[in-house]
N, C-alpha and C positions, 0 to 999 in steps of 0.2 A: 584714227587714233593710233592704230598699230603701225601705220606708215611713219607718223611723227616720232613714235617711240624708237622705231628702227633707225631713223635718221639721227636721233640724238645719242644713240648708244655709243658710237665711236668717240663722241665728244665727252660724254660723261665717264667713260671707262678710264680708270686711273692708269697713269703711266707706269710701265714696268721698270723697276730699278735695273741699272746696267750691271751685268755680271762682272765679277772680278776675274780678269783674263790674264793670259800670259803677257799681253801687251801692257796691261796695268802694272804687273809685277816688274817687267823690264823698265818701264818708265819710272817707277818708284826708285829702283836701284840707280838708274842713270841720273835722276834728279839728286839723289843723295850724294853721289860721288861728283857729278858734274858741277853742282853748286860749290862744292869744296874747291874744285880746281879753279873755278872762276874767282872765288874769294882769294885763293892763294896767289893768283896772278895779280889781283888788285893789291894785295899786301906787298908783293914783290915790287910792284911799281912804286908804291908808297915808300918802301925802303930805299929804292934807287933815287927817288927825288929828295927825300929828307935825310938820307944817310943813317937811318935807324936800323935796328935788327929785329923787327917784329916777326919776320919769317922764321928766324932762328928760335925765337922764344916760343912761337906757336907750334913748332915742330919738335920741341924738347919735352921729353918725359910725359907726364900726365896731361899736359896742355893739348897734345895731339889727340889723346883719347877724348878730352872734353869737346874739342872742335868737331871731331868726327861724330860724336854722339849728338851734339847740338844740331847738326845739319840733318841727320836721319830722323831725330825726334821731331824736328821742325817740319820736315816733309810729311811725317806720319800724321801730324795734327792738321796741316794745311791742305794736304792732298785728299780731297773728299772720299774717293773710292777706298783708299787705305783706311781712313778714319772710320768709315762705315763698316768696313770688313773687320776691324779690330774691336769695335764697340761691344759685341757679345762676349768677348774674352775678358772684359773687365768685370769679373764676377767675384764680388767680395764674400758672398755667402759661404763659399767653400772654406774660408778661414775660420768658420764657426764649427767645422766638423773635425772630430778627433783623427779620423783616418788621413786627413790632409797632412797633419804633422808626423804621422807614421811614415807617409811617403817621403817627407822631407828628411827625416832621420835616416831611413833606410837608404835613400839616395845619397846622402852625405857619406855614409859608411862605405857604400859601393865605390864612390869616386875616390875616397881616401885609400881604400884597398888597392885600387888600380894605380893610383899615383905612387904608392909605396912600391908596388910590384915593378912598375916601369923605371922608377928613379933609383931605388935602393937594392932591389933584388936582381933584376935583369940588366940594369944600367943601359937601357936603350934610349932613354930620354934624359935631358940635362936640366938641373935646377937653375944653372947659370943662364941657359938659353931661355928658360921660362921667365926669368927676371927681365931679360932683354925684350922678350915679346910683350911684357907688361909695360914697356916703355919706361922702365925705371932708370936705366942707363947711368949717366953721371949727374943726374939731377941733384942739385944742392939740397942736402937734408937738414934744412932749418925746420923749426916747429911748424911754421906756416906751410912750407912746401910739403912737409910730411903729411899734413892734413889734406892738402890739395890732392896729393898722390892717393891717399886712402879713399877719399870721396870719389875720385875719378875711377879708380879701379874697383872698389867694393860697392859702390852705389850706382853711379851714372852708367858705367859700361854694362853691368848686368841688365839694367833697365833697357838700354838700347839693344843689346844682343838678344834678349828674350823677345822683344817686340819684332826684331828683324828675322831671327832664325826660327823661333817657335811660333810667334803670332802670325807673321806674314808668310814665310816660306813653308813651314810645316802645315800651317792652317790651310794655305792655298792648295798644296799638293794633296792633302788629305781629302779635301772637298772635291778636287778635280779628278783624282785618281783613286787612291786607297790609303787607309791609315798607315799601312806598312811602308808605302812609298813615301808618305810625308815624314814619318819618323826616321827612316834610314837615310833618305837623301838629305834632309836637313841636318842630321847628325854628321854625315860624311862631309858636307860642305863646311860645317862648323869646325870639324877636326882638321881638315886640310888647310883652312885659313889660320890655324894656330900652328905655325910651322915648327916651333921648337918642341912641342909636345902633342903631335897629331893623334897618337893612340889614346892618350888620356883624354884629350879634348873630344875625340869621337865618342868615347864611352860617356863622357859628361853630356854630350849632345843627345845620346840615346836616353840617358836617365832623365834629363830635362824634358825631352819630348814625350816620353811615356807618362811622366807626372802631369804634364800639360794635357795630354789626351785623357788621362784617367779623371782629372778634376774638371776639365772643360773651362779652365781659368788660367790666366797667365801669371797670377800672383804666386802660387806655390813654387813653380820653377824659378821665378824671379827671386824669391826669398832664399831658396837653396843656392842659387848662383851668387847672391850677395854674401851669404855666409861663407861659401868656399873662397871667393875672391878676397873677402875680408881676412880670412885666415892666411891666405897666400901673401897678401900685401903686408901683413904684420911680420911674417917670417922674413920678408925682404929686408926689414930693418934690424932684425935680431938674429 
């Protein structure tokens, strides 16, 4: 009986889930950008054959943000290791706690103070460059296009960036190394990729990452990110 039990043990033992590794992280990033490049080539070929200008449309203003977010969000959902890794971060319960909104308000005030310091007091960052980085450009400001711009900047982009920088990057580095490594590296990457306002964006990344770590949920930092981008997108028009 003991021999039979020993022989069955490896068969009955549940399979261990694969760990989220650097290879998984790299593959996620490559898929996100690579699929966009492939799709862009396909659209360019379509334009060449039909004489249309789909490439120009998709690269203009908020449409570029929507396309980028669509691919990364799609990969986040369809790529199982990333989907499993992000699942515990979808914690709605923190939205019932008063301290969550204290974090959001304090975080908003910190970002606003740094933005004012960088733009108006020290003049080391430019509001005009910030608009360009938001892909506003020469986008025609009809009522419909204005709503598209607002939704892409204030809703879709914060969702994508919080999942990418806080959920995946910060979450991975925190579990793999240390919480300080996750917070600072993810904030630095976030800041450097916002070329027009890297200092403000780095501080924003720090604030978002700290709130994410303190609440163990992606939603509070996502809400704060939406509020801030919503305010910035409104000032673009006024």
